[in-house]
N, C-alpha and C positions, 0 to 999 in steps of 0.2 A: 512550460511545455506545451503545446499548443497539439491536442489533438482531433481529427475528423475523422468521424465513422460515419461509412455511408450505406444506409441499410437498402437492400435489393433484394426482390425475391430471391434470386441464385447466388448472388455473391456481394460479399461484405468488403470494401475497401476501407484502408484505414492510412490516414495520412498525419505526419506528426509536425507540418511547418503549415505558416500563410494564412491560418484559418479565415483573417478577413478577406483575402483573395478569394477563399475558396466560398464563403458566404455570398460576396461580390459576384460571382459564375451563377450561386444557385439562384438567388433572387433576382436576376438578371437575365435568365435562363427562360426561352417562353413555354417551355414545355412545362417547368413550374410553374407558369402564371395560371396555365390553362388546368392544371391537375392536383395543385394545392388545394387540400380542405382545412387542415387544423395547424396552425402554430402554436408553439410554445415556447415561451422563454423562463427561463431558471434564471433568478439573478443570485448565482452564487457568490459572487465577487463581494456582496455585502454581507455574507457571514462572519460573527466574530473571529479573529487573528486565530484562536485555540482552535478552532474546527473548520480551518483555510489548511488540507493536507491533502498531498498526492492521493495518499492511499484512498482517501472518503471520493475524492472527483473520479477516480478510477472506478470505483466499485459504481459512483453514480451513471457513471456511462453505459458498464454494463447493466445495471437493470433496466436503463432507458432500453438498450440494446435486445435483453428480455423481455421485457414487458411490451415493446413495440414491433416484436417481431414480424407481425402482419401488416404494420402500418409504414409500407412501402415511402422511404421519402430519406431525407438526410438529418444527421444529428452534427451540429457544429459546435467543438469546444473549444474556447477562448484559455489563454494561460493563468487567467485573472479568475477563472471558475465560472464563467459565465456559460450558460448552455444555450444555442438555438435549436429548435426542434421542427422542420415542417413535415407533416404528414401527406401523404398523397391518397388516404382514402380516410374513412370515418370509424373509427372502433372507439366510441367513448367511453365504453367499457375499460378497455386496456389504456386507454389514455388515463382514464382516474385513477384506476390502480396505479400505472407507472409514477403519477404525480402523490399519491400516496406514499407508497415506499421511498419517494424523493424526500417527502417531508419525515418519514420517520428515520430515514439515514442521519437525518440533522435534528432529530428530535429536543436535543438541549438546546439548541439555539434560538434566540427570540426572532431570529427570520422566518423560521418555518411555524411555530404556535407563539402566540403573544402571552397564552396562558395554555395549562392545561385543557385540551379538545378544540380550542380557539386558533383557528387558521391564522398566518398574516399574510394576507394579499399581496403584499412584498414579495414574499417568496418565488412566486411563480404566476405569469401572465399566459391565457389563453384566446387564441385568436380563431374567430370562423373565416377563413382566406376567402372566402368565396365573397364577404359583405365588407371585411377589415382588412383587405390585403397592404391598404395604404397605409394605414397604422402600424402593420407590421413591417410595412418595408421601411418606415422613417425609423423605426426602433431599430433595425439593421443597420440602416447608416448611420445611425450616432455610436452605432458600436462598431462598425467599419472604422471610422473615423478618430474612435478613443484609440481603437489597437493600433493604427496605424501611427499617431503621435507616440506611442507608448514605445514603438518600435523602433522610432528615430533612432540613429545614432551615429557619430563621425567614424568614418570606415579608414581604417588604415591599410596601407598596403601587405599585401600576402607576406612579403621579406622579412617586414617591421615586426608584422604580428607573430612571425617566428624568432624573431630575435628576441622578442619579449616574454614569449612562453618559455624558450629555454631559459633565460635568466632567472625566471618565476621559480620553474621547476627544480631549479639549479640550486637554488636559495632556499628550497623548501626540505631538498634532501639534506643540506648542510644543516637546517634549523632540526633536523629530526633525527640525524646522527648525534647532537649534543642533548637532546633530552633524554629524560629517567622513563623509558617507555614502561617501567614498571609500576610508575605511580600512577597511570592512567589506565590500568589494567584491574580489572574485578573478577574476582572467583567466587562466583553464586552456586550454593548447593540447593538443587532441589529432591525435594523429598517425595518417597512413598508411605504413605501412611496403611500400614495392616489392619486387619481384622481384630486383632489383640491390641489396637488402639497403641501400636509402637511406631517409630517412622526411623526410616532407613534412608540414607544418602546414595541416589541410584546415578544422579548425572551431576556434573560440574559446568557450569557454562561459564566460557570464557570472553571476556569481551573487554575490548581497547577502545576508549571510547575517544572516536573520532570527532566529536563534537567539542570535547575538551580541548582537546591536542589545536582544532583550528580556533578555537574561543582565543587560547593563550600563544598564538603565534600571530593572531590577527591583527597586533600592533605594529608587526614589521612585514606581512603579504598581505596582501590587499586581496580576499577570501571573495570579497563580494562584486567584483567589477572582473572575476577573472574565476567563474564557475571551475574550470578544466581542473583548476589546481585543486579543488575539493576533492575533486575524483581522482586524481593523482595521489593525495593525501592517504586517500581511502584504499589504494590500490598498494601502497606500499604498505600501510597497517597489516594490510588483508596478508602479505605474504610474510610479514613479522608475526604474523598470529598461525599461519602454516608451520613458519619454522619451529612455533615452540610446542605446536602439537604435536611436531613429530616423537616428542618427547614424554607429553600428557597422557598421550593414546596408550602408550605401554606402562601407564602407572598403574594406578589403585585396579586391582582386580575386581572387576563386575560393573566397574565407573564409568559411566558414560561420560564422554566430551562435546559439548554442544555450542559451536560456535556460529557469528552469522558474518560471511562473507559475500561479495556481488556476483553477481552472473557472469560478468566479466571475466573475475578473478577466475572464476572456474574453467573457464575456455584458455586459459592462459597456458604460458608452457611452466611456469612457474608450480602451477598444481598439477600437471603432469608429472612434474619431478617430487612433487609432496607425494604424488598417490603411488610413484615407485618406490618411494622409501618406506610406506609405512606395510606391514606384512599385513597379509590378507586377514589373518586371526583377527587382528588390531581393528580393523575397517568396520566393523559392527561395533563399537563400540564409540565411533564418530559421527556426530549427529549434526546434518549441515541444515542453518537455518535459514528462511527466504523472508525479507519483506513482502507484504502484499503487492505493493505498487512494482514492483520485479514482476512478481506473478504476472498480473495485470496488462504489464504493458506491452509484453510478447509471449503469450501464452504458449504456443507453438514451440518458440527455442525453448522456454522455461522446460515444457513438457518432457523434451528431447534430454534437457540437462540431468533434469531429475531422474528421468529414468535409466539416464545413463549412471548417475550415482548409485542409485540401489541395484543396478546390476553389479555393480563393483563392490558391493555389501555396505556400504554406508546409509546411515537412515536419515530422512530429511525431516523436517518441521518448519509449520507455518508461524513465524514469528511476530508474536506478542498484537493479537488483532482485539478488537472489544467484539463485545456480545452484540452490536448491529450487524457487522460484518460477519461475525459466526453464523448467525441466523439466516443472512442472506448467500452465502457461498454454500457451495454444492461439495462439500471436503470430501468425501469417498469418492469423487470423480475424479480428483486432483491427484488423488493417492498417498497423501502426506502419513507419515508415521507418526508423528505427533503434532499437536498444533497446541502453542501458547496464548492460552486467553486471560487476559488482564482483566483481574476483578475491578468492577465498578459499585460504588457504596447504593446506587440508586439500586441496585438489584435487591438490597435489605430491605426497601420500603415496601410496606403493606400494602400499598396499591399496583405494587408491580405483579401482581400474582398471575396476570394473563401473560407477561414477557416469561416468568419462572417456568409458566408449564409449557411454553414455546422450547426454551432452553433444555427442559427435561426431556421431552419426544425427541428431539434433536441430537441431544447426548445419547439418548437409545439408541440411535437408529444409526450410531457409527458402529462400523463393524471392525474395523482395523487400526482405525486411527486413534491416539490416546490424548487427552487432554491434559496437558498443565496451568494448571488455575496460577497465575503472579500476581503481585502487587498484594498478598497474601497478610491479613491479619487475623486476629481470632474470629472476628465475622464471616471473614473470607472463608476460613477453614470450614466455618461450621456450614456453610452455604454450601460449598464445595462439593462436601459428604453428602449433603444434602440431595443435591445432583449426581449422583455418583461417580467424583471425578476423586482421585486418587493419590494424584502428582502435584506437589504444591510448591512454589517458590516462593519466600517472603518470611517475615516475622509473625509466628503465629503460635508457636509452643515455647514454654518456658525451659523444654528440655532440649529445643534446638542447638 
């Protein structure tokens, strides 16, 4: 996905395509040449594969937007992760803070730090555009050429593309009709720990593994070259999950049901039918989880949907974020009822005392948002208790 944030004193423009064309327009604009002061290039395409994900890239863009709020200019983000920034005024403190926050977001990657405290210069380059414009311009040109080459593809006619799409979606429907969906379904309990050291299951998370279904069908369906197929698969699985939930939501007394479905499903006719089929009294038992990437992709749209869900009686949850993202976002502003926070073993390192203090203060500041610590083992459970968390998911007790 290509995303462009244009920073302006009065308005922010967001574009989601043709990053290379936008960069061409910016660097060839006479106004930019006259007013640009600082150029930044974040080489995030060089991150290790496990650290390349849409959630972190979206967080990175939001960090830059927030930290450079007074540095009027442009931020251009390419699909491979690379980010080009042009600031029209010089606020070195803000710029240095932005670079530090960006490094912190990817602190576990060698691209950010060669070793603890030793920054890797390949992570980011900063240019004084009053003296180094030609060097920055050359880097921009190289990126534009690379992006144009990456985007080159043989274009089929609209009619042929439509016929192929219909054929593939038909094959997908047939394949899904033949598989045992139950074998891809996981029911995971979420436990509440009480002061008397007892555990009580309060939420059951129901998840159908879309990625596993895709992996099992990939030998007959070309998901790699037809990305719309996976979206269609997700839509179908979401609907199957809603059908299942009609029964689950009216099941065990006092047990919530947590599901993760897409924003598009929540705006569909199928969800309207689901909503009408669920009695009002049971809606409070249903928790709908959102991935951070969906939240940040269109915040206004998300907030409208979230508010509508909560007004209808549902609860909303931010799904499986790591501690770095948790420290960066303003959870209370978004108004989540719950947040699933992934446990990371780095947090039990004695050298992470500063991070733990930040986490403790952040958790203490939450008023109406409850945390669920996930990926738990006994060490995670002990840490969670220390931080004031009382909801847990994982294997952390022999009595579980």
